[in-house]
C-alpha positions in Angstrom: 19.4 -12.9 8.5 20.4 -9.5 7.3 18.7 -6.3 8.3 18.6 -3.2 6.1 17.6 0.2 7.2 16.4 2.7 4.6 16.3 6.5 5.4 15.6 9.5 3.3 15.4 13.3 3.7 12.8 15.6 2.2 13.2 19.3 2.3 10.9 22.1 1.1 11.6 24.9 -1.3 14.0 27.6 0.1 15.8 25.1 2.3 19.6 25.5 2.2 20.0 22.1 0.7 17.8 23.1 -2.3 19.8 26.3 -2.7 23.1 24.4 -2.6 21.8 21.9 -5.2 20.9 24.8 -7.6 24.3 26.3 -7.3 26.1 23.0 -7.8 23.9 22.2 -10.8 24.6 25.6 -12.4 28.4 25.0 -12.0 28.0 21.6 -13.6 25.9 22.9 -16.5 28.4 25.7 -17.2 31.3 23.2 -17.3 29.4 20.7 -19.5 28.4 23.5 -21.9 32.1 24.2 -22.5 33.3 20.6 -22.3 30.7 17.9 -22.8 33.2 15.3 -21.6 34.1 17.3 -18.5 34.2 15.5 -15.2 33.0 17.4 -12.2 32.7 16.8 -8.5 31.0 20.0 -7.0 29.8 20.5 -3.5 28.2 23.7 -2.2 27.6 24.7 1.4 25.8 27.9 2.6 25.4 29.8 5.8 24.2 33.3 6.5 26.1 35.6 4.2 28.6 32.9 3.1 28.8 30.4 0.2 31.5 27.8 -0.2 31.9 26.0 -3.5 34.3 23.1 -3.4 35.3 20.3 -5.7 37.3 19.0 -8.6 37.0 19.8 -12.3 
């Protein structure tokens, strides 16, 4: 018998994860506006006074 465990995370507005998602989405939108066939892997991390945007275009 197999056992599956499902987990999820829910964060509220202003949470760093939400901010990171907005930044990554903006990068993706800008790329696709210039190249509709563009392929993007974009990750964003934030800390106090610091933003890292990493990935492949």
